C-alpha positions in Angstrom: -59.1 66.1 152.6 -56.5 63.8 151.0 -53.2 63.0 152.7 -51.3 65.1 150.2 -53.6 68.1 150.6 -53.2 68.0 154.4 -49.4 67.6 154.1 -49.2 70.4 151.6 -51.3 72.7 153.9 -48.8 72.1 156.7 -45.8 72.9 154.5 -47.5 76.0 152.9 -48.4 77.4 156.3 -44.7 77.4 157.3 -43.1 78.3 153.9 -45.2 81.2 152.7 -43.7 83.7 155.2 -40.2 83.3 153.7 -38.5 84.5 150.5 -35.8 81.8 150.5 -35.9 78.3 151.9 -33.6 75.3 152.4 -34.8 71.7 152.6 -32.5 69.3 154.4 -32.7 66.4 151.9 -31.4 63.0 152.9 -33.2 61.2 150.0 -35.3 59.3 152.5 -39.1 59.1 152.4 -39.8 62.0 154.7 -37.5 64.5 153.0 -38.5 63.4 149.6 -42.2 64.1 150.3 -41.1 67.5 151.8 -39.0 68.5 148.8 -41.8 67.6 146.4 -44.3 69.8 148.3 -41.8 72.5 148.9 -41.0 72.8 145.2 -44.7 73.1 144.4 -45.3 75.8 147.0 -42.1 77.6 146.1 -43.3 77.9 142.5 -46.7 79.1 143.6 -45.3 81.8 145.9 -42.1 82.7 144.1 -39.9 81.4 146.9 -36.2 80.7 146.2 -35.6 77.0 147.0 -32.5 75.0 147.8 -32.1 71.4 148.8 -29.0 70.5 150.8 -27.7 66.9 150.8 -25.0 65.8 153.3 -22.6 63.0 152.4 -21.6 61.3 155.6 -19.0 59.1 154.0 -20.6 55.7 154.8 -19.7 53.1 152.2 -22.7 51.5 150.5 -25.1 54.0 152.0 -24.0 57.6 151.3 -23.2 56.9 147.6 -26.7 55.4 147.0 -28.4 58.3 148.8 -26.3 60.8 146.8 -27.3 59.3 143.4 -31.0 59.3 144.4 -30.7 62.9 145.6 -29.2 64.0 142.3 -31.9 62.2 140.3 -34.8 63.5 142.2 -33.5 67.1 142.4 -33.0 67.1 138.6 -36.5 65.7 138.0 -38.1 68.3 140.2 -35.9 71.2 139.0 -34.5 72.1 142.4 -31.0 73.5 143.1 -29.1 70.8 145.0 -26.2 71.8 147.2 -23.8 69.0 148.2 -21.7 69.1 151.3 -19.6 66.2 152.8 -18.5 65.7 156.4 -15.1 64.9 155.0 -14.8 68.3 153.3 -16.3 70.2 156.3 -14.9 68.4 159.3 -12.0 66.4 157.8 -13.4 63.0 158.6 -16.1 60.6 157.4 -18.3 58.5 159.7 -16.5 55.3 158.4 -13.2 56.8 159.5 -14.6 58.0 162.8 -16.2 54.7 163.9 -13.1 52.8 165.1 -11.7 55.9 166.9 -14.9 57.0 168.7 -16.1 55.7 172.1 -19.8 55.9 171.3 -21.9 54.5 168.4 -21.3 56.6 165.2 -24.9 58.0 165.4 -23.8 60.0 168.5 -21.3 61.9 166.3 -23.2 62.0 163.0 -26.2 63.8 164.4 -24.4 66.7 166.0 -22.1 67.1 163.0 -25.0 67.1 160.5 -27.0 69.6 162.6 -24.1 72.0 162.9 -23.2 71.7 159.3 -26.7 72.4 158.0 -27.0 75.4 160.4 -23.8 76.8 159.0 -25.1 76.5 155.5 -28.3 78.1 156.5 -26.5 81.1 158.0 -24.4 81.6 154.9 -27.4 81.4 152.5 -29.6 83.3 154.9 -32.5 80.9 154.9 -34.5 78.7 157.3 -34.0 75.0 157.4 -37.0 72.7 156.7 -36.7 69.1 157.8 -38.9 66.1 157.3 -38.8 64.9 160.9 -42.1 63.1 161.9 -43.7 62.4 165.3 -41.8 59.1 165.6 -38.5 60.8 165.0 -39.3 63.4 167.6 -40.3 61.0 170.3 -37.3 58.8 169.7 -34.9 61.7 169.9 -36.5 63.1 173.1 -36.4 59.8 174.8 -32.8 58.9 173.8 -31.5 62.2 174.9 -33.1 61.7 178.3 -31.6 58.3 178.6 -28.2 59.8 178.1 -28.7 61.6 181.4 -27.3 64.9 180.1 -29.9 67.6 180.5 -27.9 70.1 178.4 -27.7 67.7 175.5 -31.4 67.0 175.8 -31.9 70.8 175.6 -29.5 71.5 172.7 -30.3 75.0 171.4 -32.7 75.2 168.5 -33.1 78.9 168.2 -31.6 82.3 169.1 -28.3 84.0 168.1 -26.3 82.0 165.6 -29.1 79.6 164.8 -31.2 79.8 161.6 -35.0 79.1 162.0 -35.9 75.5 161.8 -39.2 74.4 160.5 -40.7 70.8 160.9 -44.1 70.8 159.2 -44.4 67.0 159.7 -43.5 67.0 163.4 -46.9 65.6 164.4 -47.4 63.4 161.3 -46.9 59.6 161.7 -44.1 57.8 159.9 -46.8 55.5 158.4 -48.6 58.4 156.8 -45.4 59.8 155.2 -44.5 56.3 154.0 -47.8 56.0 152.2 -47.4 59.5 150.7 -43.9 58.6 149.4 -45.2 55.5 147.8 -48.1 57.4 146.1 -45.7 60.1 144.9 -43.7 57.6 142.8 -40.4 59.3 143.2 -37.4 57.2 144.2 -36.2 57.4 147.8 -33.8 55.5 149.9 -35.6 52.7 151.8 -32.7 51.0 153.5 -31.7 52.4 156.9 -28.1 53.5 157.7 -26.0 50.4 158.4 -24.8 52.0 161.7 -28.4 52.5 163.1 -28.4 48.9 164.4 -25.4 49.7 166.7 -27.5 52.0 168.8 -29.4 49.4 170.9 -31.4 52.1 172.8 -32.7 53.7 169.7 -33.5 50.3 168.2 -35.6 49.4 171.2 -37.4 52.8 171.1 -38.0 52.6 167.4 -39.6 49.1 167.8 -41.8 50.4 170.6 -43.0 53.4 168.5 -43.7 51.1 165.5 -45.9 48.8 167.5 -48.0 51.5 169.2 -51.1 53.2 167.6 -50.1 56.7 166.2 -52.5 58.3 168.7 -50.4 56.9 171.6 -47.2 58.1 170.0 -48.7 61.6 169.7 -49.8 61.5 173.4 -46.2 60.5 174.4 -44.8 63.3 172.3 -47.0 65.8 174.2 -45.8 64.5 177.6 -42.1 64.6 176.5 -42.5 68.2 175.2 -44.1 69.3 178.5 -41.1 67.8 180.4 -38.7 69.6 178.0 -40.5 72.9 178.3 -40.3 72.7 182.1 -36.6 72.2 182.1 -36.0 74.9 179.5 -37.2 77.5 182.0 -34.5 76.3 184.4 -31.6 76.9 182.0 -29.8 80.1 181.0 -29.7 81.4 177.4 -27.6 79.3 175.0 -23.9 80.1 174.9 -21.3 79.9 172.2 -18.5 77.3 171.9 -15.2 78.7 173.0 -13.4 76.8 170.2 -15.5 77.2 167.1 -18.0 79.9 168.1 -21.1 77.8 167.3 -24.2 78.1 169.5 -23.9 75.6 172.4 -25.7 74.7 175.6 -22.2 74.6 177.3 -18.8 76.2 176.9 -17.8 73.5 174.4 -20.2 72.3 171.6 -20.8 68.7 171.0 -18.9 68.6 167.7 -15.7 70.1 169.3 -16.0 67.6 172.1 -16.0 64.8 169.5 -13.1 66.3 167.6 -11.1 66.7 170.9 -11.6 63.0 171.6 -10.4 62.1 168.1 -7.4 64.4 168.4 -8.7 66.6 165.6 -9.7 69.8 167.5 -7.0 72.1 166.0 -7.8 70.8 162.5 -11.5 71.4 163.2 -10.9 75.0 164.3 -8.8 75.7 161.2 -11.4 74.2 158.8 -14.2 76.2 160.5 -12.4 79.5 160.1 -11.5 78.8 156.4 -15.0 77.7 155.5 -16.7 80.7 157.1 -14.4 83.1 155.3 -14.6 81.5 151.8 -18.2 80.2 151.7 -19.9 80.7 148.3 -23.2 79.0 147.3 -21.8 78.3 143.8 -19.0 76.1 145.3 -21.6 73.7 146.6 -24.1 73.3 143.7 -23.9 69.7 142.6 -21.7 69.0 139.6 -20.4 65.9 137.9 -17.8 65.4 140.6 -20.7 64.1 142.8 -21.8 61.5 140.2 -19.7 58.3 140.7 
């Protein structure tokens, strides 16, 4: 069985039970392969497909990703929804960096996850992401390093959360890179310029890249066993007292970030307005995104 056949089988097994699907599309290699296969399967099964691209507001990075996203979506014939952190939260990652006590990645991840979940709730569709085994192990380890069990166990299902599907979660980064090259579609190869500021993640990424993929998968199994053990010790996810989003504690990570930045009231106001006025048509990519 070819690499593409195996990857397609994984995506098909997860997609065919839905009538509408959203692909979280960063324009990187993993999400590009996922979007290509999702489009093929959506056509075969008559599934309504959307791609959602988030503009983080990172100079020299987000603009390149956005142009690639538009080009690929047009080429594949996929509806592309564009949402920016600036529009949604009132601040870009570039603006946040000098005001925030941690590396920008510590804010960007929670903001992106909450935003994409909100979009999924409004559209009424599960979120498909291109996360691979390397991504999974890196995230599990980094969250344990932070020493905060509730952040390590951030809710991924239940009330207020759309289903999340990760068909490539036990596929190696190397395999997806080869598939992306074979595909011939453009994708963003350069990493985010802020990734180098997270020394822990940099070390872990290096370790994962130098180990055989079988060892990475073994480590993933061990990390997931540890996580499963701790999940049984926690109560059901709660909701943030400020914005109402699902949270492992009384205040979600995004509201904690906004509170540190002195933007909590602005964040609450924007959340209320967005949830009242959300229309899919407002987010379909138009010429305003092409710059």
